[in-house]
C-alpha positions as CSV (number, residue, x, y, z in Angstrom):
1,X,28.5,1.5,-52.6
2,X,26.0,3.5,-54.6
3,X,25.9,1.1,-57.5
4,X,24.6,-1.9,-55.5
5,X,21.1,-3.0,-56.6
6,X,18.3,-2.8,-54.0
7,X,16.2,-5.7,-52.7
8,X,13.2,-4.4,-54.7
9,X,15.3,-4.1,-57.9
10,X,16.7,-7.6,-57.5
11,X,13.2,-9.0,-57.0
12,X,12.0,-7.3,-60.2
13,X,15.0,-8.6,-62.2
14,X,14.2,-12.2,-61.0
15,X,10.5,-11.9,-61.7
16,X,11.1,-10.6,-65.3
17,X,13.6,-13.4,-66.0
18,X,11.2,-16.1,-64.8
19,X,8.3,-14.6,-66.7
20,X,10.4,-14.5,-69.9
21,X,11.9,-17.9,-69.5
22,X,8.7,-19.8,-68.5
23,X,6.3,-17.6,-70.5
24,X,4.3,-17.1,-67.3
25,X,1.9,-14.3,-66.6
26,X,2.0,-14.6,-62.8
27,X,5.1,-15.1,-60.6
28,X,4.9,-15.2,-56.9
29,X,7.9,-14.3,-54.8
30,X,8.1,-16.0,-51.4
31,X,11.4,-14.8,-50.1
32,X,14.3,-12.4,-51.0
33,X,17.5,-13.0,-49.0
34,X,20.9,-11.5,-49.2
35,X,24.0,-13.7,-49.2
36,X,27.3,-11.7,-49.3
37,X,26.7,-9.2,-52.2
38,X,24.1,-11.4,-54.0
39,X,20.3,-11.4,-53.7
40,X,18.6,-14.8,-53.7
41,X,15.0,-14.6,-54.8
42,X,12.7,-17.6,-54.3
43,X,9.1,-18.2,-55.3
44,X,6.7,-20.1,-57.6
45,X,5.0,-19.8,-60.9
46,X,2.2,-21.7,-62.5
47,X,2.7,-23.7,-65.7
48,X,0.5,-25.6,-68.1
49,X,1.8,-29.2,-68.8
50,X,-0.3,-30.8,-71.5
51,X,-3.5,-29.1,-70.4
52,X,-2.8,-29.7,-66.7
53,X,-1.9,-26.9,-64.2
54,X,1.3,-27.4,-62.3
55,X,3.5,-25.2,-60.1
56,X,7.2,-24.7,-60.4
57,X,9.5,-23.3,-57.8
58,X,12.4,-21.1,-58.7
59,X,15.5,-19.7,-57.2
60,X,17.3,-16.8,-58.9
61,X,20.6,-15.4,-57.7
62,X,21.0,-11.7,-58.7
63,X,24.4,-10.0,-58.3
64,X,24.9,-6.7,-56.6
65,X,25.1,-5.2,-60.1
66,X,21.6,-6.5,-61.0
67,X,22.8,-9.4,-63.3
68,X,21.4,-12.9,-63.0
69,X,24.2,-15.2,-61.8
70,X,22.1,-18.4,-61.8
71,X,18.6,-19.7,-62.0
72,X,17.2,-23.0,-60.8
73,X,13.6,-24.1,-61.6
74,X,12.0,-27.3,-60.4
75,X,8.6,-28.8,-60.6
76,X,6.8,-29.0,-57.2
């Protein structure tokens, strides 16, 4: 199908969503896997909690059309 989003495009969608949601400058992608027609993008981003640096891990599921289906963010 010509309208399926590429691995790189899915990764970019996930990075932009995490940057916007967490107001983060830097987002590190650790893995991009395909499950059926969806892309699962996993990684970490630094956050500032009351003046202390912490790291959060995220998992974003991007559909084959490039839409975010779900996002899960947890403190490491």
